[in-house]
C-alpha atoms as an extended CHARMM CRD file, in Angstrom:
* protein
*
       256  EXT
         1         1  MET       CA             64.0670000000      102.6980000000       93.4260000000  PROA      1               0.0000000000
         2         2  ILE       CA             65.8570000000      105.1360000000       91.1460000000  PROA      2               0.0000000000
         3         3  THR       CA             63.7030000000      108.1310000000       90.3140000000  PROA      3               0.0000000000
         4         4  LYS       CA             64.1820000000      110.8460000000       87.7160000000  PROA      4               0.0000000000
         5         5  SER       CA             63.6050000000      114.1580000000       89.4310000000  PROA      5               0.0000000000
         6         6  ILE       CA             64.0220000000      117.8820000000       89.0150000000  PROA      6               0.0000000000
         7         7  VAL       CA             65.8530000000      119.4240000000       91.9960000000  PROA      7               0.0000000000
         8         8  LYS       CA             66.3120000000      123.1020000000       92.7780000000  PROA      8               0.0000000000
         9         9  ILE       CA             69.6810000000      124.6410000000       93.7240000000  PROA      9               0.0000000000
        10        10  GLU       CA             69.4000000000      126.2610000000       97.1720000000  PROA      10              0.0000000000
        11        11  GLN       CA             73.0560000000      127.1470000000       97.8550000000  PROA      11              0.0000000000
        12        12  ILE       CA             76.4160000000      127.0620000000       96.0570000000  PROA      12              0.0000000000
        13        13  ASN       CA             79.7110000000      127.4700000000       97.9370000000  PROA      13              0.0000000000
        14        14  GLU       CA             83.3210000000      127.0890000000       96.8260000000  PROA      14              0.0000000000
        15        15  ILE       CA             84.7710000000      125.2640000000       99.8560000000  PROA      15              0.0000000000
        16        16  ALA       CA             88.3000000000      124.6510000000       98.5200000000  PROA      16              0.0000000000
        17        17  LEU       CA             90.2600000000      125.1490000000       95.3280000000  PROA      17              0.0000000000
        18        18  ASP       CA             88.0380000000      124.0900000000       92.4180000000  PROA      18              0.0000000000
        19        19  THR       CA             85.7520000000      122.2940000000       94.8900000000  PROA      19              0.0000000000
        20        20  ILE       CA             82.0570000000      123.1520000000       94.9150000000  PROA      20              0.0000000000
        21        21  GLU       CA             79.4640000000      122.3520000000       97.5630000000  PROA      21              0.0000000000
        22        22  MET       CA             75.8950000000      122.5190000000       96.2830000000  PROA      22              0.0000000000
        23        23  LYS       CA             72.6780000000      122.1450000000       98.3120000000  PROA      23              0.0000000000
        24        24  LEU       CA             69.6820000000      120.8390000000       96.3880000000  PROA      24              0.0000000000
        25        25  LYS       CA             66.0080000000      120.8680000000       97.3150000000  PROA      25              0.0000000000
        26        26  THR       CA             64.2990000000      117.6540000000       96.2330000000  PROA      26              0.0000000000
        27        27  PRO       CA             60.5860000000      117.1460000000       95.6670000000  PROA      27              0.0000000000
        28        28  ILE       CA             60.8030000000      113.4770000000       96.6770000000  PROA      28              0.0000000000
        29        29  SER       CA             61.4620000000      111.8960000000      100.0580000000  PROA      29              0.0000000000
        30        30  LEU       CA             65.0940000000      111.1670000000      101.0050000000  PROA      30              0.0000000000
        31        31  GLU       CA             64.1710000000      108.5820000000      103.6390000000  PROA      31              0.0000000000
        32        32  GLU       CA             65.4480000000      105.6350000000      101.5850000000  PROA      32              0.0000000000
        33        33  VAL       CA             68.7880000000      107.2180000000      100.6290000000  PROA      33              0.0000000000
        34        34  ASN       CA             71.8220000000      105.5360000000      102.2350000000  PROA      34              0.0000000000
        35        35  PRO       CA             75.4080000000      106.7850000000      102.7810000000  PROA      35              0.0000000000
        36        36  GLY       CA             77.5910000000      105.9380000000       99.7870000000  PROA      36              0.0000000000
        37        37  GLN       CA             74.8660000000      106.3210000000       97.1540000000  PROA      37              0.0000000000
        38        38  PHE       CA             75.1110000000      108.9450000000       94.4230000000  PROA      38              0.0000000000
        39        39  ILE       CA             73.0320000000      111.0350000000       92.0430000000  PROA      39              0.0000000000
        40        40  HSD       CA             73.4480000000      111.0800000000       88.2620000000  PROA      40              0.0000000000
        41        41  VAL       CA             73.2620000000      114.6470000000       87.0160000000  PROA      41              0.0000000000
        42        42  ARG       CA             72.4040000000      115.8320000000       83.5150000000  PROA      42              0.0000000000
        43        43  ILE       CA             74.7330000000      118.6420000000       82.4610000000  PROA      43              0.0000000000
        44        44  GLY       CA             73.2390000000      121.5440000000       80.4850000000  PROA      44              0.0000000000
        45        45  SER       CA             70.2510000000      121.3880000000       78.1680000000  PROA      45              0.0000000000
        46        46  ASP       CA             71.8990000000      120.6280000000       74.8050000000  PROA      46              0.0000000000
        47        47  HSD       CA             73.6080000000      117.5050000000       73.4540000000  PROA      47              0.0000000000
        48        48  ALA       CA             77.1980000000      118.6220000000       74.1310000000  PROA      48              0.0000000000
        49        49  HSD       CA             77.3750000000      116.5630000000       77.3280000000  PROA      49              0.0000000000
        50        50  GLN       CA             75.1460000000      113.5690000000       76.7160000000  PROA      50              0.0000000000
        51        51  LEU       CA             76.4520000000      111.4460000000       79.5730000000  PROA      51              0.0000000000
        52        52  ARG       CA             75.2550000000      112.3380000000       83.0400000000  PROA      52              0.0000000000
        53        53  ARG       CA             77.8540000000      112.9130000000       85.7940000000  PROA      53              0.0000000000
        54        54  PRO       CA             77.8290000000      110.6750000000       88.9010000000  PROA      54              0.0000000000
        55        55  ILE       CA             78.2520000000      112.7890000000       92.0610000000  PROA      55              0.0000000000
        56        56  SER       CA             78.2370000000      111.3040000000       95.5310000000  PROA      56              0.0000000000
        57        57  ILE       CA             75.8980000000      112.4970000000       98.2390000000  PROA      57              0.0000000000
        58        58  ALA       CA             77.7700000000      114.3440000000      101.0030000000  PROA      58              0.0000000000
        59        59  ASP       CA             74.9310000000      115.0100000000      103.4100000000  PROA      59              0.0000000000
        60        60  LEU       CA             71.1600000000      114.8590000000      103.7750000000  PROA      60              0.0000000000
        61        61  ASP       CA             68.6350000000      116.9840000000      105.6460000000  PROA      61              0.0000000000
        62        62  LYS       CA             65.7120000000      114.5990000000      105.3820000000  PROA      62              0.0000000000
        63        63  VAL       CA             63.2950000000      116.8470000000      107.2780000000  PROA      63              0.0000000000
        64        64  ASN       CA             63.6940000000      119.7140000000      104.8160000000  PROA      64              0.0000000000
        65        65  GLN       CA             64.5180000000      117.4550000000      101.8340000000  PROA      65              0.0000000000
        66        66  ILE       CA             67.8610000000      119.1180000000      101.2250000000  PROA      66              0.0000000000
        67        67  MET       CA             70.6710000000      117.0920000000       99.6940000000  PROA      67              0.0000000000
        68        68  THR       CA             74.2780000000      118.2600000000       99.7130000000  PROA      68              0.0000000000
        69        69  ILE       CA             76.6780000000      117.2700000000       96.9470000000  PROA      69              0.0000000000
        70        70  VAL       CA             80.3480000000      118.1640000000       96.5740000000  PROA      70              0.0000000000
        71        71  PHE       CA             82.2270000000      117.9780000000       93.2970000000  PROA      71              0.0000000000
        72        72  LYS       CA             85.5400000000      119.0950000000       91.8570000000  PROA      72              0.0000000000
        73        73  ILE       CA             85.8730000000      121.0320000000       88.6250000000  PROA      73              0.0000000000
        74        74  VAL       CA             87.8300000000      118.6520000000       86.4030000000  PROA      74              0.0000000000
        75        75  GLY       CA             86.4240000000      119.2780000000       82.9190000000  PROA      75              0.0000000000
        76        76  SER       CA             83.8920000000      121.1670000000       80.8410000000  PROA      76              0.0000000000
        77        77  GLY       CA             80.9160000000      119.3140000000       82.3190000000  PROA      77              0.0000000000
        78        78  THR       CA             81.7270000000      120.1430000000       85.9250000000  PROA      78              0.0000000000
        79        79  GLU       CA             82.6770000000      123.6900000000       84.8540000000  PROA      79              0.0000000000
        80        80  ILE       CA             79.1560000000      124.1350000000       83.4880000000  PROA      80              0.0000000000
        81        81  LEU       CA             77.6690000000      122.6690000000       86.6670000000  PROA      81              0.0000000000
        82        82  ALA       CA             79.7930000000      124.9760000000       88.8280000000  PROA      82              0.0000000000
        83        83  ARG       CA             78.4600000000      128.0360000000       86.9220000000  PROA      83              0.0000000000
        84        84  ALA       CA             74.8350000000      127.1630000000       87.7410000000  PROA      84              0.0000000000
        85        85  LYS       CA             72.9880000000      129.7250000000       89.8470000000  PROA      85              0.0000000000
        86        86  VAL       CA             70.8840000000      129.4880000000       92.9800000000  PROA      86              0.0000000000
        87        87  GLY       CA             67.2830000000      128.9040000000       91.9370000000  PROA      87              0.0000000000
        88        88  GLU       CA             68.1690000000      126.9450000000       88.8060000000  PROA      88              0.0000000000
        89        89  GLU       CA             66.9260000000      123.3800000000       88.4360000000  PROA      89              0.0000000000
        90        90  LEU       CA             68.8700000000      120.2050000000       87.6890000000  PROA      90              0.0000000000
        91        91  ASP       CA             67.6750000000      116.9780000000       86.0650000000  PROA      91              0.0000000000
        92        92  VAL       CA             68.9300000000      114.0900000000       88.2310000000  PROA      92              0.0000000000
        93        93  LEU       CA             68.4910000000      110.3790000000       88.7910000000  PROA      93              0.0000000000
        94        94  LEU       CA             68.4580000000      109.4190000000       92.4830000000  PROA      94              0.0000000000
        95        95  PRO       CA             69.3430000000      107.5320000000       94.5300000000  PROA      95              0.0000000000
        96        96  CYS       CA             71.8040000000      105.5030000000       92.4370000000  PROA      96              0.0000000000
        97        97  GLY       CA             74.0620000000      102.5940000000       93.3860000000  PROA      97              0.0000000000
        98        98  THR       CA             74.4850000000      100.6990000000       96.6120000000  PROA      98              0.0000000000
        99        99  GLY       CA             75.6100000000      102.3160000000       99.8360000000  PROA      99              0.0000000000
       100       100  TYR       CA             77.6220000000      101.2340000000      102.8710000000  PROA      100             0.0000000000
       101       101  PRO       CA             75.6050000000       98.4490000000      104.6000000000  PROA      101             0.0000000000
       102       102  ILE       CA             76.0360000000       99.8310000000      108.1090000000  PROA      102             0.0000000000
       103       103  ASP       CA             72.5600000000       98.7540000000      109.2110000000  PROA      103             0.0000000000
       104       104  LYS       CA             73.7620000000       95.1400000000      108.8990000000  PROA      104             0.0000000000
       105       105  LEU       CA             77.0410000000       95.6580000000      110.7830000000  PROA      105             0.0000000000
       106       106  GLU       CA             78.1040000000       95.9170000000      114.4090000000  PROA      106             0.0000000000
       107       107  VAL       CA             80.7080000000       98.6730000000      114.3660000000  PROA      107             0.0000000000
       108       108  PRO       CA             81.8740000000       99.8820000000      117.7930000000  PROA      108             0.0000000000
       109       109  LYS       CA             84.8470000000      101.6680000000      116.1490000000  PROA      109             0.0000000000
       110       110  ALA       CA             85.1670000000      102.7370000000      112.5280000000  PROA      110             0.0000000000
       111       111  LEU       CA             88.0790000000      104.0410000000      110.4970000000  PROA      111             0.0000000000
       112       112  LEU       CA             87.1050000000      106.2790000000      107.5830000000  PROA      112             0.0000000000
       113       113  ILE       CA             89.7430000000      106.9480000000      104.9210000000  PROA      113             0.0000000000
       114       114  GLY       CA             89.0200000000      109.4620000000      102.1910000000  PROA      114             0.0000000000
       115       115  GLY       CA             91.0480000000      110.9380000000       99.3780000000  PROA      115             0.0000000000
       116       116  GLY       CA             90.1850000000      114.1970000000       97.6150000000  PROA      116             0.0000000000
       117       117  ILE       CA             86.6760000000      114.1790000000       96.2410000000  PROA      117             0.0000000000
       118       118  GLY       CA             86.2450000000      110.7790000000       97.9190000000  PROA      118             0.0000000000
       119       119  VAL       CA             85.9010000000      112.6020000000      101.2430000000  PROA      119             0.0000000000
       120       120  PRO       CA             82.2990000000      113.9260000000      100.8590000000  PROA      120             0.0000000000
       121       121  PRO       CA             80.3850000000      110.5980000000      100.9230000000  PROA      121             0.0000000000
       122       122  LEU       CA             82.2950000000      109.6260000000      104.0660000000  PROA      122             0.0000000000
       123       123  TYR       CA             80.8820000000      112.6480000000      105.8860000000  PROA      123             0.0000000000
       124       124  TYR       CA             77.2770000000      111.4480000000      105.6900000000  PROA      124             0.0000000000
       125       125  LEU       CA             78.5180000000      107.9620000000      106.5370000000  PROA      125             0.0000000000
       126       126  ALA       CA             80.3090000000      109.3450000000      109.6200000000  PROA      126             0.0000000000
       127       127  LYS       CA             77.1410000000      111.1030000000      110.7560000000  PROA      127             0.0000000000
       128       128  GLN       CA             75.1170000000      107.9130000000      110.4110000000  PROA      128             0.0000000000
       129       129  LEU       CA             77.7460000000      105.8620000000      112.2580000000  PROA      129             0.0000000000
       130       130  VAL       CA             77.9050000000      108.3700000000      115.1360000000  PROA      130             0.0000000000
       131       131  GLU       CA             74.1110000000      108.2290000000      115.4140000000  PROA      131             0.0000000000
       132       132  LYS       CA             74.4650000000      104.4550000000      115.8720000000  PROA      132             0.0000000000
       133       133  GLY       CA             76.9680000000      105.0010000000      118.6930000000  PROA      133             0.0000000000
       134       134  THR       CA             80.1060000000      104.2380000000      116.6730000000  PROA      134             0.0000000000
       135       135  GLU       CA             83.4220000000      105.8630000000      117.5950000000  PROA      135             0.0000000000
       136       136  VAL       CA             84.7340000000      107.3490000000      114.3580000000  PROA      136             0.0000000000
       137       137  THR       CA             88.2980000000      108.1340000000      113.3170000000  PROA      137             0.0000000000
       138       138  ALA       CA             88.8080000000      109.8350000000      109.9630000000  PROA      138             0.0000000000
       139       139  ILE       CA             91.9230000000      110.1660000000      107.8160000000  PROA      139             0.0000000000
       140       140  LEU       CA             91.4700000000      112.6970000000      105.0170000000  PROA      140             0.0000000000
       141       141  GLY       CA             94.0100000000      112.9710000000      102.2330000000  PROA      141             0.0000000000
       142       142  PHE       CA             94.4350000000      115.9220000000       99.8710000000  PROA      142             0.0000000000
       143       143  GLN       CA             96.9970000000      117.1590000000       97.3500000000  PROA      143             0.0000000000
       144       144  ALA       CA             97.8130000000      120.3790000000       99.2220000000  PROA      144             0.0000000000
       145       145  LYS       CA             96.4890000000      122.8760000000      101.7790000000  PROA      145             0.0000000000
       146       146  GLU       CA             94.3120000000      124.7430000000       99.2740000000  PROA      146             0.0000000000
       147       147  HSD       CA             92.3970000000      121.5210000000       98.5380000000  PROA      147             0.0000000000
       148       148  VAL       CA             91.4850000000      120.7310000000      102.1690000000  PROA      148             0.0000000000
       149       149  PHE       CA             87.7910000000      120.8360000000      103.1340000000  PROA      149             0.0000000000
       150       150  TYR       CA             85.3660000000      119.3860000000      105.7260000000  PROA      150             0.0000000000
       151       151  GLU       CA             88.1160000000      119.0160000000      108.3780000000  PROA      151             0.0000000000
       152       152  GLU       CA             86.0540000000      120.8150000000      111.0290000000  PROA      152             0.0000000000
       153       153  LYS       CA             82.9290000000      118.8420000000      110.1390000000  PROA      153             0.0000000000
       154       154  PHE       CA             84.7490000000      115.5540000000      110.7210000000  PROA      154             0.0000000000
       155       155  LYS       CA             86.3940000000      116.8680000000      113.9260000000  PROA      155             0.0000000000
       156       156  ALA       CA             82.8930000000      117.5410000000      115.2710000000  PROA      156             0.0000000000
       157       157  LEU       CA             82.1620000000      113.8240000000      114.9160000000  PROA      157             0.0000000000
       158       158  GLY       CA             85.3770000000      112.2440000000      116.1850000000  PROA      158             0.0000000000
       159       159  ASN       CA             89.1350000000      112.0550000000      115.6530000000  PROA      159             0.0000000000
       160       160  CYS       CA             90.2920000000      113.5230000000      112.3590000000  PROA      160             0.0000000000
       161       161  HSD       CA             93.7300000000      113.4780000000      110.7560000000  PROA      161             0.0000000000
       162       162  VAL       CA             94.5270000000      115.4470000000      107.6000000000  PROA      162             0.0000000000
       163       163  VAL       CA             97.3980000000      114.5250000000      105.3140000000  PROA      163             0.0000000000
       164       164  THR       CA             98.6350000000      116.3860000000      102.2300000000  PROA      164             0.0000000000
       165       165  ASN       CA            100.9290000000      115.0300000000       99.5600000000  PROA      165             0.0000000000
       166       166  ASP       CA            103.2090000000      118.0490000000       99.7150000000  PROA      166             0.0000000000
       167       167  GLY       CA            103.0890000000      118.5380000000      103.4880000000  PROA      167             0.0000000000
       168       168  SER       CA            101.6160000000      122.0380000000      103.1860000000  PROA      168             0.0000000000
       169       169  TYR       CA             98.9800000000      121.1080000000      105.8200000000  PROA      169             0.0000000000
       170       170  GLY       CA             98.6930000000      118.3160000000      108.3950000000  PROA      170             0.0000000000
       171       171  HSD       CA            100.7990000000      115.1980000000      107.9530000000  PROA      171             0.0000000000
       172       172  GLN       CA            102.9970000000      114.9300000000      104.8810000000  PROA      172             0.0000000000
       173       173  GLY       CA            102.5780000000      111.9310000000      102.6280000000  PROA      173             0.0000000000
       174       174  PHE       CA             99.6450000000      109.6120000000      102.0110000000  PROA      174             0.0000000000
       175       175  VAL       CA             96.7140000000      108.2860000000      104.0180000000  PROA      175             0.0000000000
       176       176  THR       CA             98.5470000000      104.9690000000      104.4520000000  PROA      176             0.0000000000
       177       177  ASP       CA            101.4040000000      106.8230000000      106.1570000000  PROA      177             0.0000000000
       178       178  VAL       CA             98.9390000000      108.1510000000      108.7430000000  PROA      178             0.0000000000
       179       179  ILE       CA             97.6470000000      104.6210000000      109.3780000000  PROA      179             0.0000000000
       180       180  ASP       CA            101.2310000000      103.6490000000      110.2490000000  PROA      180             0.0000000000
       181       181  ILE       CA            101.7830000000      106.6850000000      112.4450000000  PROA      181             0.0000000000
       182       182  GLU       CA             98.4810000000      106.7330000000      114.3370000000  PROA      182             0.0000000000
       183       183  SER       CA             97.7000000000      102.9790000000      114.3930000000  PROA      183             0.0000000000
       184       184  PRO       CA             93.9770000000      103.6630000000      114.9330000000  PROA      184             0.0000000000
       185       185  GLU       CA             91.8440000000      100.9120000000      116.4660000000  PROA      185             0.0000000000
       186       186  PHE       CA             88.7900000000       99.9360000000      114.4090000000  PROA      186             0.0000000000
       187       187  ASP       CA             86.3840000000       97.0910000000      113.7080000000  PROA      187             0.0000000000
       188       188  TYR       CA             85.6610000000       98.0780000000      110.0970000000  PROA      188             0.0000000000
       189       189  PHE       CA             87.3000000000      100.5120000000      107.7060000000  PROA      189             0.0000000000
       190       190  PHE       CA             85.3820000000      102.4670000000      105.0710000000  PROA      190             0.0000000000
       191       191  SER       CA             87.2630000000      104.1530000000      102.2510000000  PROA      191             0.0000000000
       192       192  CYS       CA             86.4880000000      106.2750000000       99.1890000000  PROA      192             0.0000000000
       193       193  GLY       CA             88.8710000000      107.9260000000       96.7680000000  PROA      193             0.0000000000
       194       194  PRO       CA             90.9980000000      107.3760000000       93.6750000000  PROA      194             0.0000000000
       195       195  THR       CA             91.8000000000      103.7750000000       92.7350000000  PROA      195             0.0000000000
       196       196  PRO       CA             95.5480000000      103.9270000000       93.5670000000  PROA      196             0.0000000000
       197       197  MET       CA             94.6610000000      105.1020000000       97.0790000000  PROA      197             0.0000000000
       198       198  LEU       CA             92.0100000000      102.3840000000       97.4960000000  PROA      198             0.0000000000
       199       199  ARG       CA             94.5010000000       99.7860000000       96.2620000000  PROA      199             0.0000000000
       200       200  ALA       CA             97.0800000000      100.9480000000       98.8100000000  PROA      200             0.0000000000
       201       201  VAL       CA             94.5510000000      101.0210000000      101.6380000000  PROA      201             0.0000000000
       202       202  SER       CA             93.1150000000       97.6010000000      100.7660000000  PROA      202             0.0000000000
       203       203  THR       CA             96.6190000000       96.0930000000      100.6230000000  PROA      203             0.0000000000
       204       204  LYS       CA             97.6840000000       97.5970000000      103.9520000000  PROA      204             0.0000000000
       205       205  LEU       CA             94.4380000000       96.5720000000      105.6530000000  PROA      205             0.0000000000
       206       206  GLU       CA             93.9490000000       93.2510000000      103.8260000000  PROA      206             0.0000000000
       207       207  ASN       CA             93.4070000000       91.3600000000      107.0760000000  PROA      207             0.0000000000
       208       208  SER       CA             90.7400000000       93.7700000000      108.3140000000  PROA      208             0.0000000000
       209       209  ASN       CA             87.0150000000       94.0310000000      107.6020000000  PROA      209             0.0000000000
       210       210  GLY       CA             86.3370000000       96.8900000000      105.2520000000  PROA      210             0.0000000000
       211       211  TYR       CA             84.3810000000       98.4880000000      102.4310000000  PROA      211             0.0000000000
       212       212  ILE       CA             85.5980000000      100.6470000000       99.5730000000  PROA      212             0.0000000000
       213       213  SER       CA             83.7300000000      103.0110000000       97.2340000000  PROA      213             0.0000000000
       214       214  LEU       CA             85.0390000000      103.4670000000       93.6870000000  PROA      214             0.0000000000
       215       215  GLU       CA             85.1450000000      106.7450000000       91.7620000000  PROA      215             0.0000000000
       216       216  GLU       CA             84.4350000000      106.0700000000       88.1040000000  PROA      216             0.0000000000
       217       217  ARG       CA             83.0790000000      107.7420000000       84.9880000000  PROA      217             0.0000000000
       218       218  MET       CA             79.8180000000      106.0530000000       84.0190000000  PROA      218             0.0000000000
       219       219  GLY       CA             77.5300000000      105.7450000000       81.0280000000  PROA      219             0.0000000000
       220       220  CYS       CA             73.9470000000      104.9840000000       81.9180000000  PROA      220             0.0000000000
       221       221  GLY       CA             74.4980000000      104.9030000000       85.6950000000  PROA      221             0.0000000000
       222       222  VAL       CA             71.8730000000      102.1940000000       86.1650000000  PROA      222             0.0000000000
       223       223  GLY       CA             73.6720000000       99.0090000000       85.0440000000  PROA      223             0.0000000000
       224       224  THR       CA             72.6200000000       98.5720000000       81.4140000000  PROA      224             0.0000000000
       225       225  CYS       CA             75.5840000000       99.8280000000       79.3560000000  PROA      225             0.0000000000
       226       226  PHE       CA             78.5070000000       97.9520000000       80.9960000000  PROA      226             0.0000000000
       227       227  ALA       CA             80.7520000000      101.0420000000       80.7190000000  PROA      227             0.0000000000
       228       228  CYS       CA             82.0070000000      100.9020000000       84.2920000000  PROA      228             0.0000000000
       229       229  VAL       CA             82.8440000000       97.2660000000       85.0300000000  PROA      229             0.0000000000
       230       230  ILE       CA             85.5890000000       96.0200000000       87.3390000000  PROA      230             0.0000000000
       231       231  PRO       CA             86.9660000000       92.4660000000       87.4900000000  PROA      231             0.0000000000
       232       232  VAL       CA             86.2610000000       90.0110000000       90.2860000000  PROA      232             0.0000000000
       233       233  PRO       CA             89.3850000000       88.5310000000       91.9500000000  PROA      233             0.0000000000
       234       234  GLY       CA             90.4600000000       85.1290000000       90.6010000000  PROA      234             0.0000000000
       235       235  SER       CA             88.3350000000       85.2530000000       87.4670000000  PROA      235             0.0000000000
       236       236  ALA       CA             89.1600000000       86.3460000000       83.9150000000  PROA      236             0.0000000000
       237       237  THR       CA             85.5160000000       86.6710000000       82.9200000000  PROA      237             0.0000000000
       238       238  ASP       CA             83.4930000000       87.7850000000       85.9270000000  PROA      238             0.0000000000
       239       239  TYR       CA             82.9000000000       91.4700000000       86.4870000000  PROA      239             0.0000000000
       240       240  LYS       CA             80.9370000000       93.7770000000       88.7650000000  PROA      240             0.0000000000
       241       241  LYS       CA             79.1950000000       96.9140000000       87.5360000000  PROA      241             0.0000000000
       242       242  ILE       CA             80.3450000000       99.8850000000       89.5950000000  PROA      242             0.0000000000
       243       243  CYS       CA             77.1920000000      101.9090000000       88.9850000000  PROA      243             0.0000000000
       244       244  SER       CA             74.6610000000       99.2750000000       90.0800000000  PROA      244             0.0000000000
       245       245  ASP       CA             76.5900000000       96.5700000000       91.9920000000  PROA      245             0.0000000000
       246       246  GLY       CA             78.6110000000       99.3560000000       93.6580000000  PROA      246             0.0000000000
       247       247  PRO       CA             80.0490000000      101.9020000000       93.9630000000  PROA      247             0.0000000000
       248       248  VAL       CA             80.4700000000      100.3900000000       97.4580000000  PROA      248             0.0000000000
       249       249  PHE       CA             82.0250000000       96.9200000000       97.6210000000  PROA      249             0.0000000000
       250       250  GLU       CA             83.5880000000       94.7980000000      100.2980000000  PROA      250             0.0000000000
       251       251  ALA       CA             87.3160000000       95.4590000000      100.0470000000  PROA      251             0.0000000000
       252       252  SER       CA             88.0290000000       91.8850000000       98.8660000000  PROA      252             0.0000000000
       253       253  GLU       CA             85.0950000000       91.7250000000       96.4280000000  PROA      253             0.0000000000
       254       254  VAL       CA             86.7540000000       93.4030000000       93.4140000000  PROA      254             0.0000000000
       255       255  ALA       CA             90.2330000000       93.4510000000       91.8690000000  PROA      255             0.0000000000
       256       256  LEU       CA             91.6540000000       96.9670000000       91.8570000000  PROA      256             0.0000000000
């Protein structure tokens, strides 16, 4: 159940160019939060930014009720959020959306494919998969070396390949190029990132079992405003709501 809560900022770190990691202390239990879900954050205290910002959950420390989020500074709202100080409180809705249904799946080997700010939710997913005994391979795509983060965290969990668009670090090119080069074995793929990347991944792996998570600006974040719909394949009238039906979907469930 989605709950409105006030969380306290415990740590703030800039982990890559314009990329902020924030650790939040929550007063409510995190036991029911699943990998792939997100929080909806109110920005500031005035009416300048009336729409909350959806930010995916990168990690959880359920014992100490600490939640880690990672976001990129892309506009005035995230600039304000990045200037917040340790000890300040944030008004959030959590947990929002549906996560990766890994409790229902048998996944001996998993391929995780993340792009940019789509990488963070895959980290908590990777930790949960490894706890289940899954062998994890990650492919992480970034624009350039200065944008790379969480490489060592993923390497601690399994194989990890980094690719940058300009070749300034790791492989040069796109995540799909690394799939061709490395030909990783997997039973399911899990991907999160910008829509063009998800489209390319879904097309390349169309004969494989997989789940994708969509990045999208949202209105209400709880499925009432229809501001973040995406069409269903083969239908001109059927849609899914990214905020409440997703952001995680089976790869063939929506038309990118």
